[in-house]
N, C-alpha and C positions, 0 to 999 in steps of 0.2 A: 504494500500500500504506500503510495506517495505521501509527502507532507501535505499536499493539497487535499488528497482523499481523507487523510486523518483529520484535517481541519474541518472538512465538511461534516464528518461523522460527529466530531466534538461539538460543532455548532448546533446540529440537530438535537443532540442530547441536552445542551444548555437551554435551547428554546423550550424543549419538552418539560424541563425542570423549572421553568420560569426564571432562568438566570438573566443577568444583565447583559444584553447583546452589545453594549457599548465597548466591550473589550475588543471587539473585532475591528480591525483596520485593514481591510483587504481590498485591493484593486487588482484584478487579474483578468484572465481570458473571458470573452463575452459569454461563452457557454456556462461559466460559473456565475457570472454576474446575473444572468437571467434566472438563476435558481435561488439566489440569495437576496435578502433585503437587509442591508446594513444600515443601522439607524445612527443619525447624528454624527457622521464622519466629517461633515463640513461645518461643524459648529464655528461661529464667528470667533469665539474665544473660549477655549477649554482649559486655559492655563490659569491657575489660581494660586496665589501665595497665601500661606497661612502664617500670620504674624506670631512670633515667639515672644512670650512675655516673661519667661523664667530665666533668661540669661543663657550663657553658653553651657552646653551639656558637659558634665564632668564624668570621670571614670565611674562606671556603674550606672550611668544615666538610663532613663527609661527608653526602651527601643520601641518606636511607633508600631502599633499593631494594625493600623488601618491599611487596607489594600484596595486598589481601584479595580481589581480583578476578582471574579468569583473564585473562591477557594477550591471549588470542585473542578476547575479547569486546570489542566497540567501546564507546567512551564513550557514543555515542548510544543504544545498546541498553540500557545500564545506567540512564542518565538517563530514557529513555522509560518504562522499567518503573516507576521511582519516581514519575514524573509521572502515570502512569495512574490512580493512586488519590488524586490531590490533593484532591478534594472530600471524601473520607472522612477523609483525614489532616489536613485544615484547615491545611495549610502546615507541619506538624511533621515532614515527611519531607524536603522540599526547601527549606524556608524561604520559600515563596511565600505568606506570610500575607496575607489579604485585608483585614485591619484594622491593618496595621503602623503607619501614621502615628499611630494613636490611642494606642498605648502606647510609641512611640519617635519623637516628632516631629522633623523635620529641625532645628529650632531647637536641640535638645540638642547636636548635633554642630557646627553652624555657630557657636555661641557660643564654642567653643573655638579657633576660627581667626580671628585678627585680620586686619586689612586687609593687613598686611605679608606674610602667607602668600600671599594672592592676587596681590599685586604680584610676589612671587618667581616664581610660576608664569608670569605674563604677561610678565615681563622677557625671556623667551626668544623672544617672538613678534616676527617680522620680516615685511616685505611678502612675502618669498618663503616664509616658514614661518608662515602665519596660525594663529590660535588654534583648536585642535581638542581636544575633550574627549569622553571616553567613560566611561559609568558602567555597569559590568556587574553584574547582579543589582539592577536599579534599582527593583524592586517597582512601585508605581503612580506613580513619577516625582516625588513631592513634593520629595525631597531633590535630585534631579537638576536640576530647574528652578531651585530656589533657589540651589543651588551654581553653576549656570551664570550666573545673574544676577549673582552676586558676582564671578565671573571677568570677565564682560563689563564690569561697572562699574569694575573695576580696570584694564581695558584702555583705556577711554576717559576715566578720571578722574572719572566721575560718582558720584553718591551711590547709584546703583542703584534709586532710587525710580521713575524714568521710563523704565527700560530695558524694551524690548520684546524678549523672547527670540527672536522670529521675525525681527527685523531688527537684529541687533547689528552693530557696526562692523567694518570690515576683514575681511570675508569669514569671520567666525568661524562655526564649526559644532560641533554637539554631537550625541551619540548615546546613547540609553538602551536597554539590552537586558535582558529578563527572560524566563524560560521560560513564564510564565503569560500566556495571551492575554487573560484577563479584566483582569489588572493593567495590561497594556499599553494596552488600550482606555481604561482610566481615566487612564493617563498622557497619552494623546493628547488627552483631554478637558481637560487642564490648559492647553493652548495654544488660543487662541481660534479659529484657523483654520490649515489646512495651510500649512506654510512650509518653506523649504530649510534653515534654520539649526539647528533642533533636531528630531531624528527619533527616534521610539520604535518598536522592533521586537521581536517575540517570537521566541525561539529558544534553542538550547542553546549556551551559551558555551564548553562543553568540546569542541565540534565545531570542529576547526581550520579547515576550509574555510568553514564558516558564519561563524566569527569574522573571518577574513580578508576575506570578501566584505562584511561589514558595516562593517569599518574603512575599506574602500575607498569606502564611501558618503560619508565625510566627509574622507578624505585619501588621495589616490592617489600612491603612490611615496614618501611621506614618513611618518615616525613622527608620531603625534599628540602634542600638547603634554602632556596629562595623562590618565591612566587611573585610575579609582578602583574599588576593591572594598570596599564597606561591608558588613560582617557576611555575607560570602559564602563565605569560604575553607572553613569547616567543612563546608558542604553539599556542596561539590565533593569534599573530602577523604574523607568517610565513604562516598561512593558509588564513587569511583574507586580508592581505596587510595593508599598512599604514592607509589609510583613514578609513576603517571599524574597524581597531584595535582601533584607537583613539575615534571613535564613541562608541565602546564597553566600553572603559574606562569611557567615559562621562556617559553612561547609568548606569554603576556600581556605580560610584560616586554619582549619583542622588538618590541612595537608602539608603545612610548611613550618619551618623554623624562623625564617625571616619573611616579612611581607612588605613589598614596596608598592605603594598605591598612589595614583595620580587622579584624584576625583575631580569631576567637572563641577564648578561652582554653579550657583543658581541661575546666573545669566545665560549659561549654556542651555538650560532647560527651556527657557523662554524662546531661545533661538530656534529650537527644533521645529515648532509649529509655524513660526514666522517663515522659515525657509521652505517648508512643505507647502504652505499656502501660496507662496510666491511662485511655486512650480505648478500650481493647480492640482496638488496631490491632497488626499485626505489627511487631516491632522490626527494627532495622537491624543486620546483623552486620558490625561493624568492629573485632572483637577483635584483628586482626593489625596494627593501626596502631602505629607506633613513635613515640617522642618526644612523646607527648601531655602529659607532665608539663611540657615546655618547648616547646610547639608554637609559641608566639609567637617565641621566640628562634630556633627552627629555621627558621621562615619568613623571618625577618630574615636569617639566615646565607645562605640560598639566594638571596635577592634580591641581596645583596652579591656573591655568586659570579657572578651574571648580569651584572655590569658596572655596578652602581649604588653610590652612597654614600648614607648616611643624612643627611638635611638637618635643620637647625634648623627645626622646624615653624612657628616664629614669624617666619621670614623674615630672621633676622639673619645675621651673618657668622661666628658662632661664640660659644660660651659660653652659648647659649640652650638652651631645652628641645628635645630631639630627638624627643619624643613627648608626646602628651596622652592622658589616659584619659577616656572618656565617662562619663556618669552610670551606665552599666552596667559600669564599670571595664574597658572594652576600650580597647586602645591604638589611637591614630591615628598612623601612621608614614608619613613622606614620604621618598621616595628619588628621587635624580636620577642620570641616566645619565652616566657618565664615560668609557665606552668604546663603540666602534662594534660 
C-alpha cells in the first residue's frame, strides 16, 4: 500500500470516528481530489500566538499537552499526507528544500564551532563505545558529511584534510536521514562509493520503529555519541502538534549521549503559511500550538527534563558560551546526558 493509499484509509477512519479533518493538508492528483473534501485548507489566517504570562520555562517546566492533531491519527499518516505534495510545495511544507545548501551552506554553521567543540564530543569515545553520529533531517547531506569529517579529525588528531569519511578510524559510523528520497540520492552521491561508515536513508523520523531500526544500523545496544537536529524541530512540531512533538523529542533524546539542536524561533512558524499562500498552496493549520513566543526556551526546558544538561558549546569547563546563533539568528545548543 502506498503512502497515499494509507492516507486515504486513515482519512476515512477519522471521518467515521468524527475526528477533526483539519489535520489534512493534501493537494495531489485530480483522481484523489474528486474523492476527498478537505475543509478549511485556505483559511485566511490559521496562525495564532498564545501569549506566555509565566516567564521563561525552567528545568522541569510543564510540557504542553495540547495537540492540533487527533491523537488517534498516526504520525506516519500525518507526515505522509504532507509529503505527498512536496513537489508542488517546493519544500515549504516539510522543509525538504531541494536547493538548501545554496542559501544556507554548511560553512555558516561549522564556522561557529571551534575544534574544542568536536574534541568535547569525541572525548567520550572509548574502544567499547566507538564514535556514532546521526543527523536527522539531513537534506542532501552536505552538512552531515562535513560535520562528520570534523568529528573524525578530532578523533584521530588530524587536520581533516585527508580524512576519508568511508574509512574513519576506530570503527566510527554515521547516519543521515531525510524524508525526501531525491535529497537522499544526492547525499549518497557525496560519498565516492558505498561504504559501512556513513549511511544515508530516506524515511520518517517521527516513526518510532523506523527511527529505532535505523539507529541500530550504526549502534546496537548502545546510545550513539551525538545526534543532531538542524532546523528540523518546527517541521515536526507544526504537523504533529505539541504533545506528539515533545514525545518525539523525548524519543530522540533517548538514543544519544550528546544532543545538538538548532530550533527554529517563532518567526519561522509564521513564515510557513505566508510562503505557502504566496505560492497559492494550502496553508498548515497549527493554530492550537502553545508557547510559540518562547519555543526555543520551551524546547530547552524539555531536553533538560529528559536527563540532559546544557554544555558550553565551545568545549570549555564553564564560563563559556552555552549557545551560538547562526547567520539566520537561530540558536545552536548542545546538551549532554547526565542520567540513564
